[in-house]
N, C-alpha and C positions, 0 to 999 in steps of 0.2 A: 522346447526355444527361451529363452529366458526372455520378459518384456520387454518391448524397444520402451527408453525414456526422449522424449524431444525436452530438448532443454528452447525455448522460444527468448531473444532477444530483442526485444526491440528499442532501435538506438536512434537522439537525435545530440547531433554537434557535445559526441561524449567518450571525443578523441583522448582524453586526456586520462578516461580511466578504463575504457572499454579494454583496453588487453589486460588487467587484472584479472577485469568479469569473468570475461573469456579463459583466462587461462586457468578460472577457480570450475571449471563449465568442464573443461577438459581432463582438470586433474579428480574429479567424482571417480571414484573406484568401483560405482556402478558402469560395468565396460560397453554394455551394448545403449548404447544413448548417439543419438542426432543433435546437434547445434542449431538453429535456422537465426539469423539474425537478421531481423528488416532494418533499414537503414532509412528514415523517416526523410528524404532532403536537406539530411545535414549541410550544414555551410562552411562546415572546419575539414580535417580530413579523416573523419570515421571513417567514409564511405573506403578510404585507403587503406586504411590500416586496418580495415574486416577481411579485406582481398587477400592480405600478406597471409594470416589463418585460413583460408579457405583448401577444403580439402575431400577426401570423398567421404567423412564425415559432418563437416562443415560447412555449410550453404550459406551466401551470400546474396540478399537481393534489396532491391532499393525502391524507393518509390517517392513521388512528391509528395512533401510537408501534407500531412493530413491529421497529424497528432498520434500519441502513445495509444490511446486505444485503436486508431483504425490500423497502426503498424500490429501492434496483437492481433488484433484479428487475422489480416495477409499472415502472418507467421503459422498461424494455427491454419490456415488453407494449405500453406505449403507442406508440412509435418507429418512423416506417419509412423507416430509414435503410439502406443498403447498408452502410458502413462505421459502426462503432461506439465513441465517445471517452468511455471516465467520465471524472467530475472532481469530486471531492469539492467539496461547496460555501465551501472557504475556502482550495483551490487555486488557482492561475494558468497559463496557457497561455500561452506566448511567440505573437506575433501569425502567424505562420507554419510554427509546430507542426504544425497537419495538413499543409496545403501542401509542405513539406517532404514527409513520410513519405508522400502521396500520388504527389509525383513516383518513390518505389521503389514505389511496388502498381502502379502504374501498366505500368510495362517487366514485373510479374508477369506468368505465363502463367497463373494458376489464382486461387481465394479464399483460398489454405492457408497464402499469407507473411504473415509476422504481426511486424510491425514496433516497434518501440518507439526510442525518446525519451533523452536525455541529461537530467538531471536534480539541480537542488541545493535547500540546505536552505536558508529562512530565519525571521525572527521576526515580524516589522513592516515590516521595510526590503527589498525584491525585490529595489534596486538591489546591495543587498549580499551576495547570492548565490553562492558559489564552485560553479562546476561542476567537479569533481574524476571524470576518468575513472577505471572499474572492471574488472574482469577483462573485466563483461559489455556494456562497450561497444563491442561489435563483431557480425560475423557470428558465426553459430555454430550448427554442430547439434543439435538439442533437448537431445540428453543431455547435450554435453558444458555446454548452458549450465546445465542442472539438477546436474550435479554441480558448474561453478563456486560456483553459489547455496549450494548446501547444504554443499560442503566448506568454503567460504572464508564464509560470515556474510554474504551481500550480497544485492541486492536491488532488484529495481526498481519507482520507485511508480506507484501507481495510474494516473494516467491517461499515463503514459509508453506505453504502451501502442495502438493502432489498429488493430483487430480487425473481421474482413470479418461480415458477419451470419451465411453460414454456417458459420463454427469459433466464434460468439458461443452459438448453435441447437444445437452439435454439442459443446459443454463442457457444457452443459445451467444450470441455474439456479444464484445462489449461495446458497452452503450457509449456511441463517438460524441454526443453534446454533452457527457459531461467531463468539465476541464478539472476539475479535483475528486479526489473519494471515488473514483470511479472503479477501483479495485474495492472498496468499502459495498460496491453498491455490486460489483460482476462477482462476488466470491458469496452475497447472499444468497443470490440465483443459483450458484453451486451446491448451497448446503439444501438448499432448496430439494436440490435435485438429488440428493445423499440421503444415508440413512442413518448415517453416524457419522461420530467423529470421532477421530482415534489424535493420542498425540503422543510423540516418539521426542522421551527427551534426549535420546544422545545428536539428535540431527540438528543442527545450527547453520544460523544466517546471519550473514553480516550487513547491516542497514547504513548505510550512509546519509547524514544529513545535509542537504544543500540549502538548508536557511529561506532568504526570497526567492530562489533558485527554483525551490524545489515544484513541481506541479501543482499541489498540495496548498500553495500558498496562496494563502485569499487576497490578505491584504487589503486595498480601497477599491479591486475590480467588481462591476457589477457584473458583469459576466460570470465571474466566477463565480458573487456571492448566488446569483439564479441558478448555474447548474447546482452549486451545494445543494441549494435548497433541493432541489430536484431530486436529488442522491437519499435526500434525509427522508421527505415522503417514499420514497419508495422503501426504503428498509427498513419504514413503519409498516408499509402495507405487506411487506415478506413474516415478518416478525408476529402480526395479529392473524397473518395465513395462515402460521404454527400454531398461533396459541390466543386467542382470543379474552384471556383473561387479566384479572387487579394488577396481575402482577408486569404484565406483559406492557399494560394501557398505562402505569406508572413509570415504566422504563420509557417508553415513548417519550411524555411529556420532560421524564431528566434529562432524554436526548436534545429536545427542543432546546430547555432551560441553559445545556454547558452549550450550545452554538450559537446563540442571542447576540454571545459577545461579537460578532461579528455581523450582524443584519439595523441590531439597535443601534445609534437613532436612524441611521442611516436610511435603513431599507424596512419604514414603517407595513409596506404593504405585507411583508412579508412576517414581522414580529404581530399582525393582527391578526396572521392567516393560521400562526402557531399558537396564538390565546384560542381562535376557534375551535380548534382540535384540540387545545388540552381539554378545552372547556367539555369538549362533544365525551371525551377520555376521561373525564370526572377531575380533572387539575388545574393547572393553574402557571402560566407561563409570565413571568414578572421580569421588568425590564432589568436588564443586567447589572453585577454591582459593579464598581469600578474599585479600584482597591488605593491606597490612601497615596501609593506614588503618582497616582492620576489626579484624584481628586482633589490638592492643592493645585492642579494646573488650572481647572473647571468652575473651583470657586474664584480666581485669580480673573480669569481668561476666556474661560466661558468655555460651551463643551466641545466645540468645530476643534478648537486649537486642544484639549485634550484626547482627541480621540485621533489627531495626529501624532499628538507625541504617542501613542499606546503600536501605533503601527511603525515608527521612524523609530522610536529608542531599542526596540527587543533585536532589529535591522542591525542598529549601532552595535551593541552589544554583542550578536552571533558574528559580526563581522569580524571584531576584536576576537573574540575566541575561535575563529577561522583561524590569523591571521598565526596567531602565539603556536595552534597546531599544526601548521603546515611548516610554519618554521621549526617545531621539533622535527615534524616528520621530514627534512630535508636534513636534519642534520645525523639522527639515525638511519633513513632510507630504508628500511627494515621490508615494505611494501606485504607481500603476501605473505615471507617469511612465517607472521606472528601467528600464522592461526594454521 
């Protein structure tokens, strides 16, 4: 009998996009599947919409709002699959996403092969998504994958992975303390439980850009800064448990330097911790460079105003881009037809 794949969808206030995401799960050419949706206390019509799709193979549950990680943990506790496909409620899977990955898994000798897929960003029009390969888009040893991810500031989107139940159980639950980058930390633990990473080049995921509404958006939130730093500490721990070498230590230092823009100068406590860790690892973390677009604001009006501009101006730019993309989407109204 073919393995059962559980497609697990946490949903919070996702009424606008859930139908498309759910349809992309239903459209999977891998026929032996179940879909589990957990509504995380939505305040809009998400639960009512999900209920319209309920069937023998599509189960809908709800819980008081506890966050995406808690909703994912609930979904896993309710599923029966041999393999787990995570899917956020606004993202899309290509119809053969799972089938292409299962071709690789069916040739594997055990359940510890971790398979990932290519992914591309879009806002409202998936047919406009451009798949640009990164250094992670290939078969890699575990330590090499983590060194590239952290040293080059790369990542795989949540839905890219297909994970056996055995590895999912070995990795443990999603960490509810993490308000952003919970997927990066979680799949770090999944990777530790695996033997190897394979890349399925014909398998594709469409990642919807949410801008400042994204869970991963840090902005000026100190709670999110603390959670991001915790995720970073765990990332470094996982990499060094795989390989404590000169290159892995250098990747950790580069990783911290890349993210210091979100902490400096508002969180000098975290900056000091990063400097101390970098020194221990044989490197240095410096105050982040401010681009010329904001340096002149700092010189004229001071650092606080320059930092506020760093947060506000990209949000304003993205608002304009999203408005234009939404306008073109409404004119074309192609939805899922483009994938």
